[in-house]
FIKOLZA-1660 file (N, C-alpha, C; in steps of 0.1 Angstrom, whole numbers, plus 5000, padded with zeros to 4 digits):
% residues 133
   i   px   py   pz ch aa at
   1 3097 3343 0923  A  M  N
   1 3107 3334 0925  A  M CA
   1 3101 3320 0926  A  M  C
   2 3106 3310 0920  A  R  N
   2 3101 3297 0920  A  R CA
   2 3104 3290 0933  A  R  C
   3 3096 3280 0937  A  R  N
   3 3097 3273 0949  A  R CA
   3 3112 3267 0952  A  R  C
   4 3117 3260 0942  A  N  N
   4 3130 3253 0944  A  N CA
   4 3141 3263 0946  A  N  C
   5 3140 3274 0938  A  R  N
   5 3150 3284 0939  A  R CA
   5 3150 3291 0953  A  R  C
   6 3138 3294 0958  A  L  N
   6 3136 3300 0971  A  L CA
   6 3141 3291 0982  A  L  C
   7 3137 3278 0981  A  Y  N
   7 3142 3268 0991  A  Y CA
   7 3157 3267 0991  A  Y  C
   8 3163 3267 0979  A  G  N
   8 3178 3266 0978  A  G CA
   8 3184 3279 0984  A  G  C
   9 3179 3290 0981  A  L  N
   9 3184 3303 0987  A  L CA
   9 3182 3303 1002  A  L  C
  10 3171 3298 1007  A  L  N
  10 3169 3298 1022  A  L CA
  10 3178 3288 1029  A  L  C
  11 3180 3276 1022  A  A  N
  11 3189 3266 1028  A  A CA
  11 3204 3272 1029  A  A  C
  12 3208 3278 1018  A  V  N
  12 3222 3284 1018  A  V CA
  12 3223 3295 1028  A  V  C
  13 3212 3303 1029  A  S  N
  13 3213 3314 1039  A  S CA
  13 3213 3309 1053  A  S  C
  14 3205 3299 1056  A  C  N
  14 3206 3293 1070  A  C CA
  14 3219 3286 1073  A  C  C
  15 3225 3279 1063  A  I  N
  15 3238 3273 1065  A  I CA
  15 3248 3284 1068  A  I  C
  16 3248 3295 1060  A  A  N
  16 3257 3306 1062  A  A CA
  16 3255 3312 1076  A  A  C
  17 3242 3314 1080  A  G  N
  17 3239 3320 1093  A  G CA
  17 3244 3311 1104  A  G  C
  18 3242 3299 1103  A  Y  N
  18 3247 3289 1114  A  Y CA
  18 3262 3289 1113  A  Y  C
  19 3268 3289 1101  A  G  N
  19 3282 3289 1100  A  G CA
  19 3289 3301 1107  A  G  C
  20 3283 3312 1104  A  W  N
  20 3288 3325 1110  A  W CA
  20 3287 3324 1125  A  W  C
  21 3275 3320 1130  A  L  N
  21 3273 3319 1145  A  L CA
  21 3283 3309 1151  A  L  C
  22 3285 3298 1144  A  W  N
  22 3295 3288 1149  A  W CA
  22 3309 3294 1150  A  W  C
  23 3313 3301 1139  A  Y  N
  23 3326 3307 1138  A  Y CA
  23 3327 3317 1150  A  Y  C
  24 3317 3325 1152  A  Q  N
  24 3318 3335 1163  A  Q CA
  24 3319 3329 1177  A  Q  C
  25 3311 3318 1178  A  L  N
  25 3312 3310 1191  A  L CA
  25 3326 3304 1193  A  L  C
  26 3332 3299 1183  A  Q  N
  26 3345 3292 1184  A  Q CA
  26 3356 3302 1186  A  Q  C
  27 3356 3313 1179  A  Y  N
  27 3367 3322 1178  A  Y CA
  27 3365 3336 1184  A  Y  C
  28 3355 3337 1192  A  G  N
  28 3352 3350 1199  A  G CA
  28 3340 3357 1193  A  G  C
  29 3335 3366 1200  A  T  N
  29 3324 3374 1195  A  T CA
  29 3328 3383 1184  A  T  C
  30 3318 3388 1178  A  A  N
  30 3320 3398 1166  A  A CA
  30 3324 3411 1171  A  A  C
  31 3337 3412 1176  A  S  N
  31 3341 3425 1182  A  S CA
  31 3345 3435 1171  A  S  C
  32 3350 3430 1160  A  G  N
  32 3353 3438 1148  A  G CA
  32 3342 3438 1138  A  G  C
  33 3339 3449 1133  A  S  N
  33 3328 3450 1124  A  S CA
  33 3332 3446 1110  A  S  C
  34 3324 3438 1103  A  I  N
  34 3326 3435 1089  A  I CA
  34 3316 3442 1080  A  I  C
  35 3309 3452 1086  A  C  N
  35 3298 3459 1079  A  C CA
  35 3304 3468 1068  A  C  C
  36 3301 3466 1056  A  V  N
  36 3306 3475 1045  A  V CA
  36 3301 3489 1047  A  V  C
  37 3288 3490 1050  A  F  N
  37 3282 3503 1052  A  F CA
  37 3289 3511 1063  A  F  C
  38 3291 3504 1074  A  K  N
  38 3298 3511 1085  A  K CA
  38 3313 3515 1081  A  K  C
  39 3319 3506 1074  A  Y  N
  39 3333 3509 1069  A  Y CA
  39 3333 3521 1060  A  Y  C
  40 3323 3522 1052  A  M  N
  40 3323 3533 1042  A  M CA
  40 3318 3547 1048  A  M  C
  41 3308 3546 1057  A  T  N
  41 3302 3558 1062  A  T CA
  41 3306 3562 1076  A  T  C
  42 3311 3552 1084  A  G  N
  42 3313 3554 1098  A  G CA
  42 3301 3553 1107  A  G  C
  43 3289 3550 1100  A  L  N
  43 3277 3548 1108  A  L CA
  43 3273 3534 1107  A  L  C
  44 3267 3529 1118  A  P  N
  44 3262 3515 1118  A  P CA
  44 3250 3514 1109  A  P  C
  45 3248 3502 1103  A  C  N
  45 3236 3499 1095  A  C CA
  45 3225 3494 1104  A  C  C
  46 3213 3493 1099  A  P  N
  46 3202 3488 1107  A  P CA
  46 3204 3474 1113  A  P  C
  47 3213 3466 1107  A  S  N
  47 3215 3452 1112  A  S CA
  47 3228 3451 1120  A  S  C
  48 3235 3462 1121  A  C  N
  48 3248 3461 1130  A  C CA
  48 3244 3457 1144  A  C  C
  49 3252 3447 1149  A  G  N
  49 3249 3442 1162  A  G CA
  49 3240 3430 1163  A  G  C
  50 3235 3426 1151  A  A  N
  50 3226 3415 1151  A  A CA
  50 3233 3402 1155  A  A  C
  51 3245 3400 1150  A  T  N
  51 3252 3387 1154  A  T CA
  51 3254 3387 1169  A  T  C
  52 3259 3398 1175  A  R  N
  52 3261 3399 1189  A  R CA
  52 3248 3397 1197  A  R  C
  53 3237 3402 1191  A  S  N
  53 3224 3400 1197  A  S CA
  53 3220 3385 1197  A  S  C
  54 3222 3378 1186  A  V  N
  54 3218 3364 1186  A  V CA
  54 3228 3356 1195  A  V  C
  55 3240 3360 1196  A  L  N
  55 3250 3353 1205  A  L CA
  55 3245 3355 1219  A  L  C
  56 3241 3367 1222  A  S  N
  56 3236 3370 1236  A  S CA
  56 3224 3361 1239  A  S  C
  57 3215 3360 1229  A  L  N
  57 3203 3351 1231  A  L CA
  57 3208 3336 1234  A  L  C
  58 3218 3332 1226  A  L  N
  58 3223 3318 1228  A  L CA
  58 3229 3316 1242  A  L  C
  59 3234 3327 1248  A  H  N
  59 3239 3327 1262  A  H CA
  59 3229 3330 1272  A  H  C
  60 3216 3332 1268  A  G  N
  60 3205 3335 1277  A  G CA
  60 3205 3349 1283  A  G  C
  61 3212 3358 1276  A  N  N
  61 3212 3372 1281  A  N CA
  61 3203 3380 1272  A  N  C
  62 3190 3380 1275  A  F  N
  62 3179 3385 1267  A  F CA
  62 3180 3401 1267  A  F  C
  63 3183 3407 1278  A  I  N
  63 3184 3421 1278  A  I CA
  63 3196 3426 1269  A  I  C
  64 3207 3420 1270  A  A  N
  64 3219 3424 1262  A  A CA
  64 3215 3422 1247  A  A  C
  65 3208 3411 1244  A  A  N
  65 3204 3408 1230  A  A CA
  65 3195 3420 1225  A  A  C
  66 3186 3425 1233  A  L  N
  66 3178 3436 1229  A  L CA
  66 3186 3449 1228  A  L  C
  67 3196 3451 1236  A  R  N
  67 3204 3463 1235  A  R CA
  67 3213 3462 1223  A  R  C
  68 3218 3451 1220  A  W  N
  68 3227 3450 1208  A  W CA
  68 3219 3453 1195  A  W  C
  69 3208 3446 1193  A  N  N
  69 3200 3449 1182  A  N CA
  69 3187 3441 1183  A  N  C
  70 3176 3448 1185  A  P  N
  70 3163 3441 1186  A  P CA
  70 3160 3432 1174  A  P  C
  71 3165 3435 1162  A  L  N
  71 3163 3426 1151  A  L CA
  71 3170 3412 1153  A  L  C
  72 3179 3411 1163  A  G  N
  72 3185 3398 1166  A  G CA
  72 3174 3388 1170  A  G  C
  73 3164 3392 1176  A  Y  N
  73 3153 3383 1180  A  Y CA
  73 3146 3377 1167  A  Y  C
  74 3144 3386 1157  A  L  N
  74 3138 3382 1145  A  L CA
  74 3147 3372 1138  A  L  C
  75 3160 3375 1137  A  F  N
  75 3170 3367 1130  A  F CA
  75 3171 3353 1137  A  F  C
  76 3171 3353 1150  A  A  N
  76 3171 3340 1158  A  A CA
  76 3159 3332 1155  A  A  C
  77 3147 3338 1154  A  A  N
  77 3135 3331 1151  A  A CA
  77 3135 3325 1137  A  A  C
  78 3140 3333 1128  A  I  N
  78 3141 3328 1114  A  I CA
  78 3151 3316 1114  A  I  C
  79 3162 3317 1120  A  L  N
  79 3172 3306 1120  A  L CA
  79 3167 3294 1127  A  L  C
  80 3157 3295 1136  A  L  N
  80 3151 3283 1143  A  L CA
  80 3140 3277 1134  A  L  C
  81 3132 3286 1129  A  M  N
  81 3120 3281 1122  A  M CA
  81 3122 3276 1107  A  M  C
  82 3130 3284 1100  A  V  N
  82 3131 3281 1086  A  V CA
  82 3137 3268 1082  A  V  C
  83 3148 3263 1089  A  P  N
  83 3153 3250 1085  A  P CA
  83 3143 3239 1088  A  P  C
  84 3136 3240 1099  A  V  N
  84 3126 3229 1103  A  V CA
  84 3115 3229 1092  A  V  C
  85 3110 3241 1090  A  W  N
  85 3099 3243 1080  A  W CA
  85 3103 3238 1066  A  W  C
  86 3115 3242 1062  A  L  N
  86 3120 3238 1049  A  L CA
  86 3122 3223 1048  A  L  C
  87 3128 3217 1058  A  F  N
  87 3130 3202 1059  A  F CA
  87 3116 3195 1058  A  F  C
  88 3107 3200 1065  A  T  N
  88 3093 3194 1066  A  T CA
  88 3087 3195 1052  A  T  C
  89 3088 3206 1045  A  D  N
  89 3082 3208 1032  A  D CA
  89 3089 3198 1022  A  D  C
  90 3102 3197 1022  A  V  N
  90 3109 3189 1013  A  V CA
  90 3106 3174 1015  A  V  C
  91 3106 3170 1028  A  V  N
  91 3103 3156 1031  A  V CA
  91 3089 3152 1027  A  V  C
  92 3079 3160 1030  A  F  N
  92 3065 3157 1028  A  F CA
  92 3060 3163 1014  A  F  C
  93 3069 3168 1006  A  K  N
  93 3066 3173 0993  A  K CA
  93 3055 3183 0993  A  K  C
  94 3056 3193 1002  A  R  N
  94 3046 3204 1004  A  R CA
  94 3053 3217 0999  A  R  C
  95 3045 3227 1000  A  S  N
  95 3049 3241 0996  A  S CA
  95 3044 3251 1006  A  S  C
  96 3042 3247 1018  A  S  N
  96 3037 3257 1028  A  S CA
  96 3046 3269 1031  A  S  C
  97 3059 3266 1031  A  L  N
  97 3068 3277 1033  A  L CA
  97 3068 3287 1021  A  L  C
  98 3068 3281 1010  A  Y  N
  98 3067 3289 0997  A  Y CA
  98 3054 3298 0997  A  Y  C
  99 3043 3292 1001  A  Q  N
  99 3031 3299 1001  A  Q CA
  99 3031 3310 1012  A  Q  C
 100 3037 3307 1023  A  A  N
 100 3038 3317 1034  A  A CA
 100 3046 3329 1030  A  A  C
 101 3057 3326 1022  A  V  N
 101 3066 3337 1017  A  V CA
 101 3058 3346 1007  A  V  C
 102 3051 3339 0998  A  Q  N
 102 3043 3347 0989  A  Q CA
 102 3032 3355 0996  A  Q  C
 103 3026 3350 1006  A  Y  N
 103 3016 3357 1014  A  Y CA
 103 3022 3369 1020  A  Y  C
 104 3034 3367 1027  A  A  N
 104 3041 3378 1033  A  A CA
 104 3045 3389 1023  A  A  C
 105 3050 3385 1012  A  E  N
 105 3053 3394 1001  A  E CA
 105 3041 3403 0998  A  E  C
 106 3030 3397 0996  A  N  N
 106 3018 3405 0993  A  N CA
 106 3014 3414 1004  A  N  C
 107 3016 3411 1016  A  I  N
 107 3013 3420 1027  A  I CA
 107 3023 3431 1027  A  I  C
 108 3035 3428 1026  A  I  N
 108 3046 3438 1026  A  I CA
 108 3044 3448 1015  A  I  C
 109 3039 3444 1003  A  K  N
 109 3037 3453 0992  A  K CA
 109 3026 3463 0994  A  K  C
 110 3018 3461 1004  A  Q  N
 110 3007 3471 1008  A  Q CA
 110 3014 3483 1014  A  Q  C
 111 3010 3495 1009  A  K  N
 111 3017 3508 1014  A  K CA
 111 3017 3509 1029  A  K  C
 112 3006 3507 1035  A  K  N
 112 3005 3509 1050  A  K CA
 112 3015 3499 1057  A  K  C
 113 3016 3487 1053  A  T  N
 113 3025 3477 1059  A  T CA
 113 3039 3481 1056  A  T  C
 114 3042 3485 1044  A  A  N
 114 3056 3489 1040  A  A CA
 114 3060 3501 1048  A  A  C
 115 3051 3511 1050  A  F  N
 115 3054 3523 1058  A  F CA
 115 3057 3519 1072  A  F  C
 116 3049 3510 1078  A  I  N
 116 3052 3506 1092  A  I CA
 116 3065 3499 1093  A  I  C
 117 3068 3490 1084  A  L  N
 117 3081 3483 1084  A  L CA
 117 3093 3493 1083  A  L  C
 118 3091 3503 1074  A  L  N
 118 3101 3513 1072  A  L CA
 118 3103 3521 1085  A  L  C
 119 3093 3524 1092  A  L  N
 119 3094 3531 1104  A  L CA
 119 3102 3523 1115  A  L  C
 120 3098 3510 1115  A  I  N
 120 3105 3501 1125  A  I CA
 120 3120 3500 1122  A  I  C
 121 3123 3498 1109  A  I  N
 121 3137 3497 1105  A  I CA
 121 3145 3510 1108  A  I  C
 122 3138 3521 1105  A  T  N
 122 3144 3534 1108  A  T CA
 122 3146 3536 1122  A  T  C
 123 3137 3533 1131  A  A  N
 123 3138 3534 1145  A  A CA
 123 3150 3525 1150  A  A  C
 124 3151 3513 1145  A  N  N
 124 3162 3504 1148  A  N CA
 124 3175 3510 1144  A  N  C
 125 3176 3516 1132  A  W  N
 125 3188 3522 1127  A  W CA
 125 3192 3534 1136  A  W  C
 126 3182 3542 1140  A  L  N
 126 3185 3553 1149  A  L CA
 126 3190 3548 1162  A  L  C
 127 3185 3537 1167  A  W  N
 127 3189 3531 1179  A  W CA
 127 3204 3527 1178  A  W  C
 128 3207 3521 1167  A  N  N
 128 3221 3517 1164  A  N CA
 128 3231 3529 1163  A  N  C
 129 3226 3539 1157  A  I  N
 129 3234 3551 1156  A  I CA
 129 3236 3558 1170  A  I  C
 130 3225 3558 1178  A  Y  N
 130 3226 3564 1191  A  Y CA
 130 3236 3556 1200  A  Y  C
 131 3236 3543 1200  A  K  N
 131 3244 3536 1209  A  K CA
 131 3258 3533 1202  A  K  C
 132 3260 3537 1190  A  N  N
 132 3272 3536 1182  A  N CA
 132 3278 3521 1183  A  N  C
 133 3270 3512 1177  A  V  N
 133 3274 3498 1177  A  V CA
 133 3287 3497 1170  A  V  C
% end
Protein backbone atom coordinates (compact mmCIF):
# COMPACT_ATOMS: atom_id res chain seq x y z
CA UNK A 1 0.00 0.00 0.00
CA UNK A 2 1.31 3.42 -0.85
CA UNK A 3 2.07 6.02 1.80
CA UNK A 4 -0.73 8.47 1.00
CA UNK A 5 -3.34 5.74 0.82
CA UNK A 6 -2.20 4.29 4.16
CA UNK A 7 -2.21 7.73 5.78
CA UNK A 8 -5.69 8.42 4.44
CA UNK A 9 -6.95 5.08 5.71
CA UNK A 10 -5.39 5.66 9.14
CA UNK A 11 -6.85 9.18 9.34
CA UNK A 12 -10.35 7.95 8.47
CA UNK A 13 -10.00 5.04 10.93
CA UNK A 14 -8.93 7.34 13.75
CA UNK A 15 -11.74 9.79 13.01
CA UNK A 16 -14.22 6.89 13.02
CA UNK A 17 -12.74 5.55 16.28
CA UNK A 18 -12.91 8.91 18.01
CA UNK A 19 -16.39 9.49 16.60
CA UNK A 20 -17.59 6.16 17.95
CA UNK A 21 -16.09 6.86 21.38
CA UNK A 22 -17.64 10.34 21.43
CA UNK A 23 -21.02 8.86 20.49
CA UNK A 24 -20.76 6.26 23.25
CA UNK A 25 -19.73 8.90 25.80
CA UNK A 26 -22.62 11.16 24.80
CA UNK A 27 -25.39 8.60 24.51
CA UNK A 28 -24.37 5.87 26.91
CA UNK A 29 -22.01 2.96 26.88
CA UNK A 30 -22.11 0.25 24.26
CA UNK A 31 -24.68 -1.88 26.06
CA UNK A 32 -26.10 -3.33 22.86
CA UNK A 33 -23.81 -5.23 20.58
CA UNK A 34 -23.37 -4.17 16.97
CA UNK A 35 -21.04 -7.08 16.26
CA UNK A 36 -22.14 -8.87 13.09
CA UNK A 37 -20.22 -12.00 14.10
CA UNK A 38 -22.01 -12.15 17.46
CA UNK A 39 -25.36 -11.48 15.82
CA UNK A 40 -24.87 -14.35 13.37
CA UNK A 41 -23.24 -16.93 15.67
CA UNK A 42 -24.27 -15.93 19.18
CA UNK A 43 -20.58 -15.93 20.15
CA UNK A 44 -18.52 -12.80 20.81
CA UNK A 45 -15.69 -12.02 18.41
CA UNK A 46 -12.12 -11.37 19.62
CA UNK A 47 -12.74 -7.61 19.69
CA UNK A 48 -16.13 -7.67 21.45
CA UNK A 49 -15.96 -5.45 24.51
CA UNK A 50 -13.14 -3.30 23.12
CA UNK A 51 -15.26 -0.12 23.09
CA UNK A 52 -16.29 -0.68 26.69
CA UNK A 53 -12.65 -1.39 27.52
CA UNK A 54 -11.49 1.93 26.04
CA UNK A 55 -14.36 3.76 27.76
CA UNK A 56 -13.30 2.19 31.06
CA UNK A 57 -9.76 3.43 30.44
CA UNK A 58 -11.10 6.92 29.79
CA UNK A 59 -12.85 6.78 33.15
CA UNK A 60 -9.66 5.56 34.87
CA UNK A 61 -11.02 2.08 35.57
CA UNK A 62 -8.04 0.02 34.44
CA UNK A 63 -9.18 -3.31 35.90
CA UNK A 64 -12.60 -3.07 34.24
CA UNK A 65 -10.86 -2.22 30.97
CA UNK A 66 -8.79 -5.37 31.25
CA UNK A 67 -11.86 -7.44 32.06
CA UNK A 68 -13.91 -6.07 29.16
CA UNK A 69 -11.21 -6.79 26.61
CA UNK A 70 -7.43 -6.65 27.01
CA UNK A 71 -7.19 -5.52 23.38
CA UNK A 72 -8.80 -2.25 24.48
CA UNK A 73 -5.40 -1.20 25.81
CA UNK A 74 -3.92 -1.72 22.34
CA UNK A 75 -6.77 0.16 20.64
CA UNK A 76 -6.41 3.07 23.08
CA UNK A 77 -2.67 3.25 22.45
CA UNK A 78 -3.25 3.26 18.70
CA UNK A 79 -5.89 5.99 19.01
CA UNK A 80 -3.44 8.09 21.02
CA UNK A 81 -0.28 7.54 19.00
CA UNK A 82 -1.37 7.30 15.37
CA UNK A 83 -2.99 10.75 14.96
CA UNK A 84 0.04 12.50 16.51
CA UNK A 85 2.48 10.44 14.47
CA UNK A 86 0.43 10.93 11.31
CA UNK A 87 0.17 14.69 11.84
CA UNK A 88 3.91 14.96 12.51
CA UNK A 89 4.77 13.01 9.36
CA UNK A 90 2.47 15.12 7.18
CA UNK A 91 3.64 18.47 8.60
CA UNK A 92 7.34 17.63 8.39
CA UNK A 93 6.96 15.66 5.12
CA UNK A 94 8.36 12.45 6.55
CA UNK A 95 7.37 8.81 6.19
CA UNK A 96 8.35 7.37 9.56
CA UNK A 97 4.87 5.97 10.27
CA UNK A 98 4.76 4.39 6.83
CA UNK A 99 8.17 2.83 7.39
CA UNK A 100 7.11 1.55 10.83
CA UNK A 101 4.01 -0.08 9.33
CA UNK A 102 6.12 -1.74 6.63
CA UNK A 103 8.57 -2.97 9.28
CA UNK A 104 5.71 -4.34 11.41
CA UNK A 105 4.21 -6.09 8.38
CA UNK A 106 7.52 -7.81 7.70
CA UNK A 107 7.75 -8.99 11.31
CA UNK A 108 4.15 -10.23 11.32
CA UNK A 109 4.76 -12.19 8.12
CA UNK A 110 7.32 -14.34 9.95
CA UNK A 111 5.74 -17.67 10.90
CA UNK A 112 6.87 -17.57 14.53
CA UNK A 113 5.50 -14.07 15.09
CA UNK A 114 2.26 -14.85 13.25
CA UNK A 115 1.79 -17.96 15.38
CA UNK A 116 2.33 -16.04 18.63
CA UNK A 117 -0.13 -13.34 17.54
CA UNK A 118 -2.64 -16.02 16.58
CA UNK A 119 -2.28 -17.57 20.03
CA UNK A 120 -2.82 -14.19 21.71
CA UNK A 121 -5.93 -13.45 19.63
CA UNK A 122 -7.27 -16.96 20.27
CA UNK A 123 -6.70 -16.59 24.03
CA UNK A 124 -8.48 -13.24 23.95
CA UNK A 125 -11.35 -14.77 21.99
CA UNK A 126 -11.66 -17.62 24.50
CA UNK A 127 -11.67 -15.02 27.29
CA UNK A 128 -14.54 -13.20 25.55
CA UNK A 129 -16.47 -16.45 25.12
CA UNK A 130 -15.85 -17.42 28.75
CA UNK A 131 -17.16 -14.14 30.13
CA UNK A 132 -19.90 -13.94 27.46
CA UNK A 133 -19.37 -10.31 26.50
